[in-house]
Biopython code that builds the backbone (N, CA, C, O; Angstrom):
import numpy as np
from Bio.PDB.StructureBuilder import StructureBuilder

atoms = [
    (1, "MET", "N", (3.388, 55.068, 3.951)),
    (1, "MET", "CA", (3.428, 53.772, 3.709)),
    (1, "MET", "C", (2.874, 52.754, 3.141)),
    (1, "MET", "O", (3.221, 52.265, 2.066)),
    (2, "ASP", "N", (1.753, 52.295, 4.028)),
    (2, "ASP", "CA", (1.143, 50.885, 3.760)),
    (2, "ASP", "C", (0.453, 50.873, 1.980)),
    (2, "ASP", "O", (0.227, 49.953, 1.194)),
    (3, "SER", "N", (0.293, 52.362, 1.895)),
    (3, "SER", "CA", (-0.237, 52.355, 0.595)),
    (3, "SER", "C", (0.028, 51.511, -0.733)),
    (3, "SER", "O", (-0.796, 50.874, -1.388)),
    (4, "GLU", "N", (1.310, 51.665, -0.942)),
    (4, "GLU", "CA", (2.039, 51.099, -2.028)),
    (4, "GLU", "C", (2.060, 49.301, -1.935)),
    (4, "GLU", "O", (2.090, 48.626, -2.964)),
    (5, "PRO", "N", (2.043, 48.794, -0.796)),
    (5, "PRO", "CA", (2.671, 47.153, -0.516)),
    (5, "PRO", "C", (1.349, 46.590, -1.146)),
    (5, "PRO", "O", (1.058, 45.580, -1.788)),
    (6, "SER", "N", (0.482, 48.010, -0.542)),
    (6, "SER", "CA", (-0.917, 47.223, -0.530)),
    (6, "SER", "C", (-1.911, 47.396, -1.893)),
    (6, "SER", "O", (-3.119, 47.159, -1.927)),
    (7, "SER", "N", (-1.081, 47.863, -2.978)),
    (7, "SER", "CA", (-2.382, 47.663, -4.100)),
    (7, "SER", "C", (-0.914, 46.604, -4.667)),
    (7, "SER", "O", (-1.185, 46.121, -5.766)),
    (8, "GLN", "N", (0.012, 46.322, -4.337)),
    (8, "GLN", "CA", (0.513, 45.435, -5.121)),
    (8, "GLN", "C", (0.296, 44.631, -4.146)),
    (8, "GLN", "O", (1.360, 44.774, -3.544)),
    (9, "ASN", "N", (-0.323, 43.852, -3.512)),
    (9, "ASN", "CA", (-0.596, 42.483, -1.437)),
    (9, "ASN", "C", (-1.185, 41.771, -2.722)),
    (9, "ASN", "O", (-0.579, 40.806, -3.187)),
    (10, "PRO", "N", (-2.490, 42.278, -3.375)),
    (10, "PRO", "CA", (-3.642, 40.964, -4.025)),
    (10, "PRO", "C", (-2.501, 40.289, -4.795)),
    (10, "PRO", "O", (-2.409, 39.069, -4.663)),
    (11, "ALA", "N", (-1.876, 40.738, -5.353)),
    (11, "ALA", "CA", (-0.644, 40.743, -6.602)),
    (11, "ALA", "C", (0.204, 39.460, -6.051)),
    (11, "ALA", "O", (0.187, 38.305, -6.478)),
    (12, "ASP", "N", (0.799, 39.906, -5.190)),
    (12, "ASP", "CA", (1.463, 39.301, -4.841)),
    (12, "ASP", "C", (1.032, 37.498, -3.834)),
    (12, "ASP", "O", (1.328, 36.315, -3.668)),
    (13, "MET", "N", (-0.222, 39.098, -3.325)),
    (13, "MET", "CA", (-0.771, 37.105, -2.610)),
    (13, "MET", "C", (-0.901, 36.109, -3.718)),
    (13, "MET", "O", (-0.559, 34.929, -3.638)),
    (14, "THR", "N", (-1.567, 36.850, -5.030)),
    (14, "THR", "CA", (-2.025, 35.677, -6.413)),
    (14, "THR", "C", (-1.198, 35.298, -6.114)),
    (14, "THR", "O", (-1.299, 35.005, -4.923)),
    (15, "ALA", "N", (-0.490, 35.126, -6.411)),
    (15, "ALA", "CA", (0.847, 34.833, -7.074)),
    (15, "ALA", "C", (1.617, 33.743, -5.982)),
    (15, "ALA", "O", (2.098, 32.702, -6.430)),
    (16, "PHE", "N", (1.689, 34.045, -4.611)),
    (16, "PHE", "CA", (2.113, 33.088, -3.656)),
    (16, "PHE", "C", (1.283, 32.103, -3.484)),
    (16, "PHE", "O", (1.734, 30.960, -3.558)),
    (17, "VAL", "N", (-0.101, 32.311, -3.219)),
    (17, "VAL", "CA", (-0.958, 31.193, -3.016)),
    (17, "VAL", "C", (-0.888, 30.387, -4.625)),
    (17, "VAL", "O", (-0.503, 29.219, -4.581)),
    (18, "GLN", "N", (-1.079, 30.697, -5.381)),
    (18, "GLN", "CA", (-0.625, 30.469, -7.114)),
    (18, "GLN", "C", (0.199, 28.727, -6.530)),
    (18, "GLN", "O", (-0.178, 27.566, -6.368)),
    (19, "ASN", "N", (1.421, 29.493, -6.397)),
    (19, "ASN", "CA", (2.908, 29.204, -5.910)),
    (19, "ASN", "C", (2.369, 27.638, -5.215)),
    (19, "ASN", "O", (2.558, 26.464, -5.533)),
    (20, "LEU", "N", (1.537, 28.397, -4.009)),
    (20, "LEU", "CA", (2.050, 27.786, -2.911)),
    (20, "LEU", "C", (1.036, 25.935, -3.182)),
    (20, "LEU", "O", (1.256, 24.797, -2.769)),
    (21, "LEU", "N", (-0.217, 26.654, -4.208)),
    (21, "LEU", "CA", (-1.521, 24.869, -4.310)),
    (21, "LEU", "C", (0.101, 24.371, -5.030)),
    (21, "LEU", "O", (0.764, 23.788, -4.173)),
    (22, "GLY", "N", (0.751, 24.472, -6.232)),
    (22, "GLY", "CA", (1.405, 24.124, -6.987)),
    (22, "GLY", "C", (2.736, 23.272, -6.815)),
    (22, "GLY", "O", (3.303, 22.666, -7.723)),
    (23, "GLN", "N", (3.157, 23.340, -5.396)),
    (23, "GLN", "CA", (3.715, 23.100, -4.844)),
    (23, "GLN", "C", (2.868, 22.073, -4.561)),
    (23, "GLN", "O", (2.848, 21.196, -5.425)),
    (24, "MET", "N", (1.974, 21.870, -3.364)),
    (24, "MET", "CA", (0.708, 21.191, -2.388)),
    (24, "MET", "C", (1.366, 20.133, -3.827)),
    (24, "MET", "O", (1.915, 19.040, -3.693)),
    (25, "GLN", "N", (1.109, 20.829, -5.089)),
    (25, "GLN", "CA", (-0.657, 19.818, -6.223)),
    (25, "GLN", "C", (0.770, 19.312, -5.905)),
    (25, "GLN", "O", (0.837, 18.690, -4.845)),
    (26, "THR", "N", (2.075, 19.462, -6.685)),
    (26, "THR", "CA", (3.716, 18.125, -7.056)),
    (26, "THR", "C", (4.131, 17.498, -5.963)),
    (26, "THR", "O", (4.989, 16.623, -6.081)),
    (27, "ARG", "N", (3.498, 17.892, -4.445)),
    (27, "ARG", "CA", (3.968, 17.158, -3.427)),
    (27, "ARG", "C", (3.114, 15.908, -2.927)),
    (27, "ARG", "O", (3.421, 14.994, -2.161)),
    (28, "PHE", "N", (1.495, 16.279, -3.883)),
    (28, "PHE", "CA", (0.615, 15.441, -3.903)),
    (28, "PHE", "C", (1.081, 14.286, -5.013)),
    (28, "PHE", "O", (0.912, 13.078, -4.843)),
    (29, "GLU", "N", (1.503, 14.703, -5.812)),
    (29, "GLU", "CA", (1.073, 13.958, -6.431)),
    (29, "GLU", "C", (2.985, 12.850, -6.746)),
    (29, "GLU", "O", (3.076, 11.814, -7.403)),
    (30, "SER", "N", (3.584, 13.222, -6.375)),
    (30, "SER", "CA", (4.956, 12.721, -5.105)),
    (30, "SER", "C", (4.127, 11.693, -4.871)),
    (30, "SER", "O", (3.918, 10.700, -5.569)),
    (31, "MET", "N", (3.454, 12.153, -3.342)),
    (31, "MET", "CA", (3.431, 11.316, -2.901)),
    (31, "MET", "C", (2.257, 10.314, -2.775)),
    (31, "MET", "O", (2.091, 9.530, -1.841)),
    (32, "SER", "N", (1.434, 10.473, -3.911)),
    (32, "SER", "CA", (0.284, 9.106, -4.546)),
    (32, "SER", "C", (0.683, 8.603, -5.254)),
    (32, "SER", "O", (-0.190, 7.911, -5.779)),
    (33, "GLN", "N", (2.264, 8.378, -6.013)),
    (33, "GLN", "CA", (2.708, 7.342, -6.766)),
    (33, "GLN", "C", (4.005, 6.717, -5.611)),
    (33, "GLN", "O", (4.760, 5.917, -6.162)),
    (34, "ASN", "N", (4.182, 6.876, -4.769)),
    (34, "ASN", "CA", (4.628, 6.822, -3.461)),
    (34, "ASN", "C", (4.264, 5.237, -2.909)),
    (34, "ASN", "O", (4.718, 4.162, -2.518)),
    (35, "ILE", "N", (3.258, 5.902, -3.168)),
    (35, "ILE", "CA", (2.135, 4.988, -2.229)),
    (35, "ILE", "C", (1.473, 3.637, -3.185)),
    (35, "ILE", "O", (1.371, 2.466, -2.819)),
    (36, "VAL", "N", (1.075, 4.240, -4.515)),
    (36, "VAL", "CA", (0.880, 2.771, -5.576)),
    (36, "VAL", "C", (2.021, 2.117, -5.428)),
    (36, "VAL", "O", (2.129, 0.891, -5.456)),
    (37, "SER", "N", (2.853, 2.857, -5.278)),
    (37, "SER", "CA", (4.454, 1.907, -5.914)),
    (37, "SER", "C", (4.289, 0.524, -4.375)),
    (37, "SER", "O", (4.285, -0.706, -4.346)),
    (38, "LYS", "N", (4.193, 1.463, -3.473)),
    (38, "LYS", "CA", (4.729, 0.799, -2.125)),
    (38, "LYS", "C", (3.596, -0.878, -1.910)),
    (38, "LYS", "O", (3.848, -1.983, -1.430)),
    (39, "ILE", "N", (1.970, -0.086, -2.746)),
    (39, "ILE", "CA", (1.029, -0.922, -2.241)),
    (39, "ILE", "C", (1.389, -2.645, -3.474)),
    (39, "ILE", "O", (1.120, -3.841, -3.368)),
    (40, "ASP", "N", (2.386, -1.431, -4.931)),
    (40, "ASP", "CA", (2.563, -3.067, -5.675)),
    (40, "ASP", "C", (3.290, -3.287, -5.524)),
    (40, "ASP", "O", (3.801, -3.530, -6.617)),
    (41, "GLU", "N", (4.279, -3.521, -4.425)),
    (41, "GLU", "CA", (5.572, -4.521, -3.931)),
    (41, "GLU", "C", (5.204, -4.786, -2.868)),
    (41, "GLU", "O", (6.026, -5.491, -2.283)),
    (42, "MET", "N", (4.025, -4.481, -2.096)),
    (42, "MET", "CA", (3.319, -5.091, -1.169)),
    (42, "MET", "C", (2.301, -6.605, -2.031)),
    (42, "MET", "O", (2.162, -7.770, -1.661)),
    (43, "GLY", "N", (1.722, -5.793, -3.375)),
    (43, "GLY", "CA", (1.318, -7.284, -3.452)),
    (43, "GLY", "C", (1.859, -8.083, -4.490)),
    (43, "GLY", "O", (1.115, -8.639, -5.298)),
    (44, "THR", "N", (2.859, -8.166, -4.528)),
    (44, "THR", "CA", (3.903, -8.620, -4.918)),
    (44, "THR", "C", (4.436, -9.728, -4.485)),
    (44, "THR", "O", (4.717, -10.782, -5.054)),
    (45, "LYS", "N", (4.616, -9.111, -2.665)),
    (45, "LYS", "CA", (5.687, -10.091, -1.430)),
    (45, "LYS", "C", (3.785, -10.655, -1.054)),
    (45, "LYS", "O", (4.025, -11.197, 0.024)),
    (46, "ILE", "N", (2.940, -10.758, -1.157)),
    (46, "ILE", "CA", (1.755, -11.358, -0.624)),
    (46, "ILE", "C", (1.324, -12.513, -1.667)),
    (46, "ILE", "O", (0.620, -13.495, -1.432)),
    (47, "ASP", "N", (1.854, -12.183, -2.720)),
    (47, "ASP", "CA", (1.448, -13.272, -3.758)),
    (47, "ASP", "C", (2.663, -14.253, -3.825)),
    (47, "ASP", "O", (2.621, -15.435, -4.167)),
    (48, "GLU", "N", (3.842, -13.474, -3.399)),
    (48, "GLU", "CA", (5.133, -14.475, -3.669)),
    (48, "GLU", "C", (4.650, -15.406, -1.883)),
    (48, "GLU", "O", (4.971, -16.534, -1.508)),
    (49, "LEU", "N", (3.928, -14.492, -1.272)),
    (49, "LEU", "CA", (5.019, -15.784, -0.071)),
    (49, "LEU", "C", (3.209, -16.343, -0.159)),
    (49, "LEU", "O", (2.980, -16.990, 0.863)),
    (50, "GLU", "N", (1.947, -16.260, -1.068)),
    (50, "GLU", "CA", (1.375, -17.231, -0.805)),
    (50, "GLU", "C", (1.348, -18.324, -1.610)),
    (50, "GLU", "O", (0.612, -19.311, -1.619)),
    (51, "GLN", "N", (2.813, -17.794, -2.685)),
    (51, "GLN", "CA", (2.995, -19.294, -3.846)),
    (51, "GLN", "C", (3.940, -19.847, -2.564)),
    (51, "GLN", "O", (4.419, -20.975, -2.684)),
    (52, "SER", "N", (4.104, -19.390, -1.838)),
    (52, "SER", "CA", (5.410, -20.238, -1.373)),
    (52, "SER", "C", (5.003, -20.605, -0.269)),
    (52, "SER", "O", (5.902, -21.169, 0.355)),
    (53, "ILE", "N", (3.461, -20.512, 0.608)),
    (53, "ILE", "CA", (2.852, -21.372, 0.879)),
    (53, "ILE", "C", (2.491, -22.735, 0.466)),
    (53, "ILE", "O", (2.472, -23.817, 1.053)),
    (54, "ASN", "N", (2.206, -22.337, -0.756)),
    (54, "ASN", "CA", (1.485, -23.591, -1.744)),
    (54, "ASN", "C", (2.572, -23.849, -2.144)),
    (54, "ASN", "O", (2.580, -25.078, -2.210)),
    (55, "ASP", "N", (3.729, -23.400, -2.533)),
    (55, "ASP", "CA", (5.457, -24.618, -2.514)),
    (55, "ASP", "C", (4.729, -25.886, -1.428)),
    (55, "ASP", "O", (3.989, -26.835, -1.686)),
    (56, "LEU", "N", (5.410, -25.321, 0.038)),
    (56, "LEU", "CA", (5.409, -25.613, 1.327)),
    (56, "LEU", "C", (4.295, -26.950, 1.538)),
    (56, "LEU", "O", (4.591, -28.122, 1.770)),
    (57, "LYS", "N", (3.172, -26.454, 1.402)),
    (57, "LYS", "CA", (2.056, -27.055, 1.651)),
    (57, "LYS", "C", (1.553, -28.553, 0.620)),
    (57, "LYS", "O", (0.876, -29.550, 0.869)),
    (58, "ALA", "N", (2.335, -28.026, -0.675)),
    (58, "ALA", "CA", (2.578, -29.301, -1.704)),
    (58, "ALA", "C", (3.913, -30.190, -0.987)),
    (58, "ALA", "O", (3.826, -31.379, -0.681)),
    (59, "GLU", "N", (4.896, -29.514, -0.834)),
    (59, "GLU", "CA", (5.658, -30.535, -0.340)),
    (59, "GLU", "C", (5.499, -31.350, 0.810)),
    (59, "GLU", "O", (6.352, -32.017, 1.396)),
    (60, "MET", "N", (4.883, -31.278, 0.934)),
    (60, "MET", "CA", (4.376, -31.609, 3.175)),
    (60, "MET", "C", (3.634, -32.646, 2.773)),
    (60, "MET", "O", (3.476, -33.793, 3.191)),
    (61, "GLY", "N", (3.164, -31.956, 1.787)),
    (61, "GLY", "CA", (1.492, -33.688, 1.655)),
    (61, "GLY", "C", (2.420, -34.532, 0.340)),
    (61, "GLY", "O", (2.008, -35.609, -0.091)),
    (62, "THR", "N", (3.493, -33.987, -0.118)),
    (62, "THR", "CA", (3.299, -35.146, -1.351)),
    (62, "THR", "C", (4.737, -36.168, 0.256)),
    (62, "THR", "O", (4.819, -37.397, 0.255)),
    (63, "GLU", "N", (5.627, -35.246, 1.375)),
    (63, "GLU", "CA", (6.367, -36.073, 1.489)),
    (63, "GLU", "C", (5.959, -37.025, 2.884)),
    (63, "GLU", "O", (6.624, -37.850, 3.511)),
    (64, "MET", "N", (4.322, -36.430, 3.093)),
    (64, "MET", "CA", (4.041, -36.942, 4.255)),
    (64, "MET", "C", (2.133, -36.953, 4.336)),
    (64, "MET", "O", (1.322, -36.030, 4.251)),
    (65, "PRO", "N", (1.983, -38.245, 4.509)),
    (65, "PRO", "CA", (0.407, -37.989, 4.068)),
    (65, "PRO", "C", (-0.500, -36.908, 5.064)),
    (65, "PRO", "O", (0.277, -36.693, 5.994)),
    (66, "ALA", "N", (-1.317, -36.398, 5.236)),
    (66, "ALA", "CA", (-1.642, -35.241, 5.505)),
    (66, "ALA", "C", (-2.902, -35.814, 6.835)),
    (66, "ALA", "O", (-3.981, -35.238, 6.697)),
    (67, "LYS", "N", (-2.849, -36.991, 8.215)),
    (67, "LYS", "CA", (-4.499, -36.909, 8.218)),
    (67, "LYS", "C", (-5.327, -35.368, 8.543)),
    (67, "LYS", "O", (-4.866, -34.250, 8.770)),
    (68, "LYS", "N", (-6.924, -35.938, 8.439)),
    (68, "LYS", "CA", (-7.182, -34.758, 8.682)),
    (68, "LYS", "C", (-8.561, -34.820, 10.303)),
    (68, "LYS", "O", (-8.518, -34.082, 11.287)),
    (69, "PRO", "N", (-8.723, -34.993, 10.260)),
    (69, "PRO", "CA", (-8.710, -34.344, 12.079)),
    (69, "PRO", "C", (-10.371, -35.055, 11.876)),
    (69, "PRO", "O", (-10.937, -35.594, 12.828)),
    (70, "ASP", "N", (-11.063, -34.939, 10.367)),
    (70, "ASP", "CA", (-12.702, -36.007, 10.932)),
    (70, "ASP", "C", (-12.220, -37.082, 10.016)),
    (70, "ASP", "O", (-13.176, -37.255, 9.261)),
    (71, "GLU", "N", (-11.051, -38.086, 9.584)),
    (71, "GLU", "CA", (-10.667, -38.646, 9.667)),
    (71, "GLU", "C", (-11.113, -39.287, 11.597)),
    (71, "GLU", "O", (-12.059, -39.995, 11.941)),
    (72, "ALA", "N", (-10.437, -38.916, 12.126)),
    (72, "ALA", "CA", (-9.663, -39.434, 13.511)),
    (72, "ALA", "C", (-10.504, -39.371, 14.190)),
    (72, "ALA", "O", (-10.337, -40.144, 15.134)),
    (73, "LYS", "N", (-12.305, -38.290, 14.301)),
    (73, "LYS", "CA", (-13.515, -38.576, 15.733)),
    (73, "LYS", "C", (-13.789, -39.895, 15.079)),
    (73, "LYS", "O", (-13.162, -40.861, 15.512)),
    (74, "PRO", "N", (-14.494, -40.043, 14.262)),
    (74, "PRO", "CA", (-15.242, -41.613, 14.342)),
    (74, "PRO", "C", (-14.157, -42.543, 14.680)),
    (74, "PRO", "O", (-14.319, -43.031, 15.798)),
    (75, "ALA", "N", (-13.366, -42.841, 14.220)),
    (75, "ALA", "CA", (-12.245, -44.018, 15.338)),
    (75, "ALA", "C", (-12.351, -43.723, 16.855)),
    (75, "ALA", "O", (-12.797, -44.547, 17.653)),
    (76, "ASP", "N", (-11.883, -42.413, 17.217)),
    (76, "ASP", "CA", (-11.919, -42.171, 18.608)),
    (76, "ASP", "C", (-13.118, -42.071, 19.535)),
    (76, "ASP", "O", (-13.134, -42.223, 20.757)),
    (77, "SER", "N", (-14.194, -41.765, 18.649)),
    (77, "SER", "CA", (-15.937, -41.860, 19.134)),
    (77, "SER", "C", (-16.173, -43.633, 19.026)),
    (77, "SER", "O", (-16.553, -44.015, 20.133)),
    (78, "ALA", "N", (-16.106, -44.340, 18.432)),
    (78, "ALA", "CA", (-15.684, -45.630, 18.398)),
    (78, "ALA", "C", (-15.352, -46.941, 19.441)),
    (78, "ALA", "O", (-14.962, -48.014, 18.979)),
]
sb = StructureBuilder()
sb.init_structure("model")
sb.init_model(0)
sb.init_chain("A")
sb.init_seg("    ")
for serial, (resi, resn, name, xyz) in enumerate(atoms, 1):
    if name == "N":
        sb.init_residue(resn, " ", resi, " ")
    sb.init_atom(name, np.array(xyz, "f"), 0.0, 1.0, " ", f" {name:<3s}", serial, name[0])
structure = sb.get_structure()
């Protein structure tokens, strides 16, 4: 009984392994694309946040002049 399946077993095993490796490669490529896409999205969001912060700093600078801590120290120590 086992003699016939064992003669096909190496071929079946090879086909199984090749199929499995193909599936793994497809999944890996899909995951890689998803990861790169998410990283790109995060980079865009970080750039937008930086721009918003810079805009807020610019608004604050024009609305009320900020005193530098270095300017206040000599007046306090004198």
